[in-house]
C-alpha positions, 0 to 999 in steps of 0.5 A, a space after each residue: 383808805 376807801 373806808 376812811 373816806 366813807 366814814 368821813 362822808 357819813 359823819 359830814 352828812 349825819 353828824 348832827 350839830 345844830 344844823 342837821 342836813 343843812 337846816 337850822 334847828 328852828 326850821 327842822 323843828 317846824 318841819 317836825 311839827 308840820 308833819 305831825 299836824 299833817 297826820 292829824 288832818 289826814 286822820 280827820 279827813 279819812 274819818 270824814 271820807 269813811 262816814 260820807 261813803 258809809 251814808 252816801 245815800 243820805 249825805 247832804 249835797 254841798 251845792 244845796 248847803 253852801 249857797 250864801 253870799 254876804 249882802 246878796 239873797 239868792 242861790 249862789 252855790 259854792 261862790 263864796 267858798 271859792 272866793 275864800 279859797 282864792 283869798 287864802 291861796 293869794 295870801 300864800 303868794 304874798 308870803 312867798 314874796 315876803 320870804 324872797 324879799 327877806 332873802 335879799 334883805 329888803 326890809 320894806 318889801 317884807 313889811 308890805 308883803 307880810 301886811 298883805 298876807 295878814 290881811 288875806 288871812 284876816 279876810 279868810 277867818 272873818 269869812 269863815 266866821 260868817 259862814 259858820 253863823 249862816 250855817 248855824 242860823 239856817 234860812 229855810 228850816 226843816 222837819 225831823 222825823 222819829 228816826 232822825 231823818 230830815 224832811 225839807 220842803 220845795 215848791 212843786 212848780 219850780 223845784 226851789 227850796 221853800 222856807 217855813 215862812 213861805 207856807 207855815 200857818 201861824 196858830 197863836 195858841 200853839 206859840 204860847 210860851 211858858 210864863 214865869 208865873 206858871 212855875 216856881 223854878 222858872 228861869 228861861 224858856 230857852 230856844 224855840 223855832 220860829 214855827 212848831 210842828 203843828 203850824 208846819 203841818 197845817 201850812 203844808 196841807 193848805 198850800 198845794 204847791 209845797 211838797 217834801 224832799 227827803 234825804 235820800 239821793 236818787 239815781 240822778 244824784 239829786 235829793 228825792 222829791 215826793 209827790 203831793 200825796 206822799 208828802 202829806 203822808 210822810 209829814 206824819 212822821 215828823 217830831 220837831 221843827 229844825 232851823 239851822 244846824 248844831 251838834 244835835 240837829 241839822 236841817 241840811 241832813 245827816 247830823 254827822 255832816 254838821 259835826 264834821 263841818 264844825 270840827 274840821 273847818 273849825 280846827 283849820 280856822 284855828 290854825 289860820 287864826 294862829 297863823 295870823 297872830 304869829 304873822 303879826 308878831 313877826 310883822 312888828 319885829 320886821 318893822 322894829 328891825 329885829 331881823 335886820 340886826 340879826 342879819 337874816 330873816 329866817 323867822 319869816 321863812 319859818 312862819 312862811 312854812 307854817 302858812 303854806 301848810 295851812 293853805 295846802 290843808 285848806 285845798 284838801 278840805 275844800 276838795 273833799 268837803 265842798 267839791 267831791 
């Protein structure tokens, strides 16, 4: 008798069907996708953490990299990234309210809360695009040495970062570009930095208030600033001028830092952009009354699971990439 009851109970719990464990097929598949995606992001963050601690002595300091705020000039470390994080978290709150309104079959409330969620996601994606553009362009410039190390420049009296434009000398002869008449197969000169190495070196020699800051982090947790004499010696190791960051050169420090920045934040940004597009589709379906005719708003709940996952992943990215 007991075995019969046990078998019946097990069959009721694990019997399968289109609602295993009380969840619909679509919701269960969403959970499977989120688990697999979580493993992917975990691998990326683990690789980032391994690389960072392997090169901890020369890794860029986030507070010295992400200092920009749109339409404002100055040093505002992490302010804008914190603003982006706040917007994304608030969009998760509005998504919760949309799902709750869907459970209560309140169509108008679902429309408004999903609209706010879409706006929040769009602001985040736009902000991330602006952050990428600023990171790629750079504001200060640096010199790369033969060994791939980065030499930045600071003002000796204040310790503030000095841009190449603040001290580099303009030497007309060194900036003469290749002209079409000088080559049969000439197409385009390609990208050139604002100043060449000779102009930076001559400007450094002429300006006694400018010194070199290396990648190496000292005991105080700051980048090492060289003396004036050591700066003049160190600049001799320079090979080229670097402005901004890409997959080959990085004025902020280690090339791996730029690689991980583009890959991890880009991969997450793609998820947010995809979420905004999916939310738009669901949003218009809500307006058209599709889910009202079905008698439930489960699609809103399923896309809500995805949106909460994207927000949660960003909390980890923000913590490990920007804060730690």
